[in-house]
C-alpha positions in Angstrom: 113.7 85.4 124.4 110.1 85.8 124.9 107.9 85.2 122.1 106.2 87.3 120.1 102.6 87.7 120.4 99.6 86.7 118.1 97.1 89.8 117.8 94.3 89.1 115.3 93.3 92.8 114.1 89.9 92.0 112.7 87.6 89.6 114.4 83.9 89.6 115.3 81.7 88.1 117.9 78.0 87.9 118.1 76.1 88.6 121.6 74.4 85.4 122.9 70.5 85.3 122.1 69.7 86.3 125.6 72.0 89.6 125.5 70.3 91.1 122.7 67.5 93.7 123.9 63.9 92.6 122.8 63.5 96.1 121.1 66.1 95.0 118.4 63.8 91.7 117.6 60.6 93.7 117.9 61.8 96.3 115.3 63.3 93.7 113.2 66.9 95.7 113.5 68.8 92.3 114.5 68.8 89.2 116.7 70.1 85.7 117.0 67.7 82.7 117.4 67.5 81.0 120.8 68.9 77.7 119.2 72.0 79.9 118.2 71.6 78.7 114.5 70.8 81.8 112.6 71.5 85.8 112.8 68.6 87.8 111.6 67.1 90.8 110.7 63.6 91.9 109.0 63.3 89.8 105.7 67.2 88.7 106.2 69.0 85.9 108.0 72.4 84.4 107.9 73.5 81.0 109.2 75.8 81.0 112.2 78.5 79.2 110.6 80.8 78.5 113.5 80.7 78.3 117.2 83.2 80.9 117.8 81.2 83.7 117.1 80.3 83.7 120.6 82.4 84.4 123.6 83.4 81.2 125.2 83.6 79.8 122.3 85.8 82.2 120.6 88.0 82.1 123.7 88.4 78.3 123.4 89.1 78.8 119.6 91.8 81.5 120.1 93.4 79.0 122.6 93.5 76.4 120.0 95.2 78.3 117.4 97.5 80.3 119.7 95.8 83.7 119.2 96.8 86.0 122.4 94.9 88.5 121.3 92.2 89.8 119.3 90.6 93.2 118.0 86.9 92.9 117.7 85.1 95.1 115.3 81.6 95.9 115.2 79.0 94.0 113.5 78.4 95.1 109.9 74.7 94.7 110.5 74.6 97.2 113.2 75.9 100.4 111.0 72.1 101.5 111.2 71.8 102.4 107.5 68.0 103.2 106.7 66.9 102.9 110.4 64.8 105.9 112.0 67.3 107.9 114.2 66.1 107.2 117.6 66.0 103.1 116.9 69.6 103.9 115.2 71.2 105.2 118.2 69.6 102.6 120.3 71.0 99.8 118.4 74.3 101.2 118.0 74.8 102.1 121.8 73.7 98.6 122.2 76.4 97.3 119.9 79.1 99.7 122.0 78.0 99.0 125.3 78.1 95.3 124.6 81.9 95.6 123.2 82.8 97.7 126.2 81.3 95.2 128.3 83.7 92.4 126.3 86.8 94.4 126.7 86.4 95.5 130.4 85.6 91.7 131.5 88.2 90.0 129.2 91.0 92.6 129.3 93.8 90.4 128.5 91.8 88.8 125.3 90.1 91.8 123.4 90.2 95.2 122.3 87.1 96.4 121.1 85.9 98.9 118.7 82.9 101.2 118.6 80.8 102.4 115.8 78.8 105.6 115.1 76.8 106.9 112.2 78.4 109.3 110.4 75.0 110.7 108.8 74.3 112.7 112.1 77.5 114.3 112.7 76.8 115.9 116.2 75.4 112.9 117.6 78.4 110.5 116.3 80.8 113.2 118.1 78.7 112.6 121.2 79.1 108.8 121.2 82.8 109.0 120.1 83.5 111.2 123.5 81.4 108.7 125.3 83.3 105.4 124.2 86.4 107.0 124.5 85.8 108.7 127.8 83.5 106.7 129.6 84.1 103.2 128.2 88.0 103.4 127.5 87.8 102.2 124.0 90.0 103.6 121.3 89.1 101.9 117.9 86.5 103.7 115.9 84.7 101.4 113.5 83.1 103.1 110.2 81.7 101.9 107.1 83.1 102.5 103.7 79.3 104.2 102.8 76.8 105.2 104.4 73.0 106.7 103.9 72.6 110.3 105.2 69.6 111.9 106.7 68.3 112.3 103.3 68.6 109.2 102.1 71.4 109.7 99.8 74.8 107.2 99.9 77.9 108.9 100.7 81.6 107.6 101.0 82.6 107.8 104.7 85.8 110.3 103.8 83.2 113.0 102.7 84.4 116.2 103.7 81.3 116.5 105.6 82.6 114.2 107.9 85.8 116.2 108.9 84.3 116.9 112.3 84.5 113.2 113.0 88.2 113.0 111.9 89.1 116.1 113.9 87.7 114.3 116.8 89.3 111.0 116.0 92.7 112.8 115.6 92.3 114.5 118.9 91.9 111.3 120.7 94.7 109.7 118.9 92.4 106.7 117.7 92.7 103.9 115.2 89.8 104.0 112.4 88.7 100.5 110.8 87.2 100.8 107.5 84.6 98.1 106.6 82.4 97.6 103.9 78.8 96.3 104.1 75.2 97.3 102.6 76.3 97.2 98.9 73.4 95.2 97.8 71.2 98.8 99.0 72.9 101.0 96.7 74.3 99.1 94.1 71.5 98.3 91.5 72.3 94.6 91.0 70.6 91.6 91.7 72.0 89.8 94.7 72.9 86.7 93.6 76.0 84.6 93.3 77.5 86.3 96.6 78.7 89.1 94.3 78.4 91.6 97.3 80.6 90.0 99.1 83.2 88.8 96.8 83.3 91.7 94.4 81.6 94.8 95.5 83.0 94.9 99.0 86.5 95.0 97.8 85.4 97.8 95.3 83.8 99.6 98.4 87.1 99.6 100.2 88.9 100.9 97.0 86.3 103.8 96.7 86.9 105.0 100.4 90.7 104.7 100.0 90.2 107.0 97.2 88.8 109.5 98.8 90.8 109.1 101.9 94.0 109.8 100.1 92.5 112.4 97.7 91.4 114.6 100.6 94.8 114.2 101.9 93.4 112.9 105.4 96.2 110.8 106.3 98.3 114.3 106.9 95.6 116.5 107.6 94.8 113.9 110.7 98.3 112.9 111.4 96.8 111.0 115.0 94.4 109.1 113.1 95.4 105.7 111.6 93.1 104.2 109.4 93.0 100.4 108.5 91.1 98.8 105.5 89.2 95.5 105.8 90.4 92.6 103.5 93.4 94.2 102.6 91.8 97.0 100.7 92.4 94.4 97.9 91.0 96.1 94.9 92.8 99.4 95.9 95.9 97.8 95.4 95.5 96.6 91.8 93.9 99.9 90.9 96.6 102.3 92.0 98.0 102.8 88.5 94.8 103.6 86.9 94.2 106.3 89.8 97.5 107.8 89.2 97.0 108.1 85.4 93.3 109.4 85.7 94.8 111.8 88.3 97.5 112.9 85.6 95.7 112.7 82.9 92.5 114.5 83.9 93.9 117.2 86.3 90.5 119.4 85.6 88.6 116.8 87.6 91.1 117.0 90.8 91.5 120.3 91.7 92.7 120.6 95.3 93.3 117.2 95.6 96.1 115.5 96.2 98.1 113.0 94.3 97.5 109.4 94.8 101.3 108.6 94.8 101.6 110.7 98.2 99.8 108.2 100.3 101.2 104.8 99.2 103.0 103.1 102.4 102.0 106.1 104.8 102.4 105.7 108.3 99.2 106.3 109.0 97.1 103.8 106.4 97.1 99.8 107.3 95.7 97.0 105.6 95.1 93.7 107.2 96.0 90.2 105.4 92.8 88.8 104.6 93.3 88.8 100.7 93.3 85.0 100.4 96.1 84.1 98.3 99.9 84.8 98.4 100.2 86.6 95.1 97.8 89.6 96.2 99.6 89.6 99.3 102.6 90.3 97.6 101.4 93.0 95.5 100.2 94.7 98.8 103.6 94.4 100.3 105.0 96.0 97.5 102.7 98.7 97.5 102.4 99.2 101.0 105.4 97.9 102.7 105.4 95.1 105.9 105.0 98.2 108.5 101.3 98.9 107.0 100.1 95.5 107.2 98.2 93.7 110.3 97.4 90.2 110.7 93.3 90.3 109.9 91.3 86.7 110.1 87.7 88.3 109.7 86.7 85.2 112.1 84.5 83.6 112.5 83.0 84.4 109.1 83.2 81.7 106.2 85.2 84.2 104.2 87.7 84.7 107.1 90.8 82.8 107.8 89.3 79.9 109.0 90.1 76.1 109.8 88.6 74.6 106.7 89.3 71.1 104.7 88.0 72.1 101.3 90.6 75.2 101.2 93.2 73.5 103.4 93.2 76.3 105.6 93.7 77.6 109.2 94.3 80.7 111.0 97.5 82.2 110.1 98.1 80.1 107.1 98.7 83.1 104.5 101.5 84.3 106.4 103.0 81.1 106.8 102.7 80.5 103.2 104.4 83.9 102.5 107.3 83.1 104.6 107.7 79.5 102.8 107.8 81.2 99.4 110.1 83.8 100.6 107.8 86.6 100.2 108.2 88.0 103.9 110.9 86.7 106.8 110.0 84.8 109.5 110.6 88.2 111.3 108.3 90.0 109.5 105.6 87.7 110.1 106.1 88.4 113.5 105.6 91.9 112.9 102.3 91.7 111.2 101.2 89.1 113.8 102.0 91.9 116.9 104.2 94.8 116.5 102.2 96.4 113.4 98.9 95.8 115.3 100.1 97.7 118.3 101.1 100.6 116.2 98.0 100.9 114.3 96.1 100.8 117.6 98.2 103.2 119.8 100.2 105.0 116.9 103.6 106.4 118.2 102.4 106.9 121.9 104.5 104.7 124.2 102.6 105.3 126.8 99.5 103.8 125.2 101.6 101.0 123.9 103.4 100.1 127.4 99.5 100.3 129.2 98.3 97.8 126.3 101.2 95.1 126.8 100.7 95.7 130.7 96.7 95.0 130.2 97.3 91.9 128.2 100.0 90.6 130.5 103.1 91.4 128.5 104.8 94.0 130.2 108.4 92.7 129.6 107.9 93.3 125.8 
């Protein structure tokens, strides 16, 4: 029997410094220093904590840990919030063209996502059409929250964005929902990494709240949404949302009950919850088929090799098997089948083309 694939459903990749257009640095939008030590924006920088942020080093890292294929999301720094419209369009187009090139030149190793800015719906729809029809990309990356054209912060599943979801439904797209920019609209001092450790998870829970209340999993049946970081606070928060819905029905007129979306076949969550107790809650709420492996590599909050954390890529799932939370077969499904189902849904032709592309035709 051929061994099961190991597909990482949540990965990131930096361009090499020389691949980033000059205007990106001149405008302070995003760049990487020549020594590859920092990623930078105007008045912001973050250390490059692992060489696998870059393509060749990423491929070596994947081989070292027996990761056959990776789903590369967009960089969170390139959601384009707060940029002038033309600069935003150019920055996002650079990101999408870069990801498309990575996928085109490394088809066996990477499936890459593309990003649009929902604050400008018509432009977003044009870019979706370009990325799907011209670049052959089938994963739409969206932020949990975004700044609209008049400077108001909104949830991605605001009803005014339904044209985007209608197009995603038409194209049978997978959608990744990822948090960022919390410090720009949550009025707290940015200290002790609070926005990454706490508020990012709350942002995911907020987006899940509105996805389900608006009934989008059924309204757009060909669109499959995955929440980063296990949608972690959405799992512990479920009972409170149900009680709120039942206790104050006047606040939810025309909305869909939270219970209806629990375990829905069109809602997925990655495994990046960091401990087996959280993973067990995710499993009990949403069921195994809705969980995909997500390492969030190579960020330090990802599942990376680490002596202080005694960690390595795939450790959480191995621990879950050891502790009889899941079976070895379920672990294989989370690493492979579930990721492919998120990407392509029930389209057997697309699934077959994917397995052929990555050299796994006799699946």
